[in-house]
N, C-alpha and C positions, 0 to 999 in steps of 0.2 A: 503494500498499500504505501502510495507516493503519496503526500500530504503537501497539497498545492497554494503557495503563496508565498511571499518572498521573505517577510519574516513570520515564521508560523510562532502562534503562541498558544499552549498549551499547559490547560490546567490538570495537575495528577491530582485524584479527587476520589475520598471512600471514606464516608462518616464513619465507618467503626474504624475504631483500633487494631495497631498491628498486623493490617495489609498491607506491609509491605509500602507503603506510599511514599514516605521520604526517602526509603532506602533505592526506590525506583524514582526518584526525582534525581537523586545522588549520581547513581550510577548511569541511569539513561544520559544524563549532559555529559559525565564522562565518557561516555561511548560517542557517543553524536560528535563529540570535540576530538575522538581521535581517529574518526573517518573525514576529519577535515572539515567541520562545522563550526562555525563561530556560534558560540552558545552565550546565554546571558540564564542564569538559577534566581527564581526570588523565592525566598522564604518567606510566605506569608502566615506564620504560625507563630502565636505569639509564645511558646513552648520553646521557639528556636531551637529544634531539633535538627534540622538541616544544617544550619550553621554552624552547633556545637559538631555533628558529623563530620565535616569538612576541617576542623580543629579550629575554628574561631569564638571566643569563649569572651573576648573583649574587643568593642571594636565603639568609634567614634559615634558614628550613626547608621541609621539601620533605614528600613523600608518606611520605620513611621516617620521619620523627618522629609520624605519625600512624600507621604499621602498627607502630611500636616502641609507642606508645600515651602517648609523651612529650608530645605536645600535640593539641588540637582542632582541625577543619577551620579556625574561624572566625580561627585564628593561621597558617594555612598559607597560604589562597587568594589569588592575585593578581589584580588586574583586569585583563584584557587585551582590548584593543578592547571587543567588546560584550556579551563572556562571561567568566566566571571559570575560573581556573586554578589547577590545584594541580601546582608543578614536582617533578621528578626529578632526582636526583645520581647519583654513584658508590656513595654510602652503601648505595644500595638492592642493589648484586651483594653487598656484605655481608651484608645482611638475607637475600638470598636461600640464602646459604649457611647459615645460623644456621635458618632455616626445617626443612631437611633432617631436623631431628631433634627437631621440634617434632611433637606430637600433632594439634593441629588446623590442621596446615599448610597445608590448602586453604581454610581459611575465615577468615584474617587479615583480608582484604579487605572478605568480609561482615560481618562483625564490627564494623568501621571502620565502614561503612555504619549499620548498626543503631544505632552509639554517638554518630555525628552525624547531625543533621538533614539530609535531602537532599530534604524534600519539599516544599521551597520549589521545587525544580529540575523543569524539565518533562524536561530529556535531562542524563543523565551520561554523557558520552562516555569510553572509557579507550583512550588508545592504546599498545597491548600490544607488549613485545619482540618483535625478530625471530627466535621461536626457541618452542618449547612448553616453556617452563620452568615452574618453581612460582607464579611470578609471573604467567605468563599462564593458567595453573590458577586462580590465584587471582580473574583477573579473570573467568575466564567461570563460575567458580561464583557470583560475585556479580552476574552479568547477566541480564538478559531476552532480549537479543539477542545475536550475532554478526553483523558486516557483514564481508565477505569482498573488500578491492579487488585489483584482479586485473588483469596483463596477458593478452592473449590469444595467448600464445605457446608453443611446444609443454612447454617446461620447467614453465611453470607448473600444468599437469596433475597431476604427479606432486607437486608442494606441495597442492593442492588435494584430493587424497588423503587424505594426514596431515591436512589439516585437518577432514576429514569422520569420521576414526578417530577423533582427539580428540575432535571434538564428541560422538560416539556414547558415547564412553565417559567424558565428563563427565557427560551426560544419564544414561547408566545408575548412575553409582558417588556423581556429587556435586548435580549441580543438574538434576532431571527436568522442570523448566520451560524451559530454556534453549530460544531457538528459533533459527533461522537466519533472518535478514532478507533475505539475499540475497547475490550477487555484484554487486560495482560496476565496472565495465569501467573501467580507467583507460590511460590513454597509447594510447586509441584509434584506430584507424586503419582507420575503413571501408571502404578504398579496396583495402586489403591482402587477399588472397585467405586467407590463414592465418589472419587474424583471424576472417574468416566460417566458415572451417572449424572453428577452435578452439569459435567459440559452438554451432555446431551439433552437435558432438561434447557437449559439454558437455550442450544439450538433450535428449539421446539417450540420454546414459549416465549422469547423475546428477540426483538428483531435488534440485535444488536451485534456487530463483529466479535469474534474472539480470534486472537494474533494465533500465528501458527508457531511463531516461537514463546517458549514460556521459558522462566525463572525457577531452576531447582533450590533445595534446601542446599544450604551448603555453611560449612562453619565460617569461612573464609569470611562471608559477606555480614557474620553475625562478629567477628572480630575487626573490621574492618573500621568500623566508627571510634573504636576506642583509638586507633592511631591518627585519626584525623583525616581517612583518607577513603576515597572510591575504593573498591573492592577491585576496579581495575588497575589504579596506581599500586595497590597494596598486594595483590595477588593476581597479575597479569593469566596467569595459566590454570586459574582454578575455574571451574565448573560454571560457576556463577558471574564469572569477569565474561567466558564465552558468550555464556548467553545473552547477557546485555548487548555486549556485541552484535551477535547475531539479531536481536530485537531491535537494534538502532538500525542494522541496514535494511532490515525488512519493514520498517515506518518510513525508510527513506526510499527506498528504489519500487521501480515499477515491478 
């Protein structure tokens, strides 16, 4: 599947915790950059897990400063491995509370993109909070595609229904051009019967594409954040590093 546009903005979304959302944001960014693409990754989660996973615990500015129009991207962007990063911190939670009473509360991030030049990037990857929050809706309003990392387990189906309902609402009211890139199977074990059953159920009951490539369970991908690195930088020959590189190729090639 080739995502069609000059600067492709992708929101990585799943309101269920522990689904590999931040892991996918980190490693897809690294994989796309390894393939020669210029990538900007944005941590939009007040917990700042993506920033921490890449070794950034202290920084002067964050996405909060851009959303409040205190400063521009060029003063926020950090260099991380082979791609650029805009970090997040707990101030984002306060910003989200302030958004509730703001008229254009769903369009803050889109306005930031319009005011800052992101056209020199091939991909902008947004790591959304693990909830359908105002920050998540801002991401979806500003994006071209959503990507859903998902464990093929029974409880994940309920979460998928909620994501698709949110997607429909955003398309109808906020961003008619938003598309679903697809579901990325993560922590995938094709030997388990339930994995095959969940995959078949999605194919039969949901109009959502499932990527051919999947991400296997791998101890190296669990270890990598402890070293402030993507698994591609930490263990380039590991199964999960190879999986994310293969997935990045699938995402960008016809």
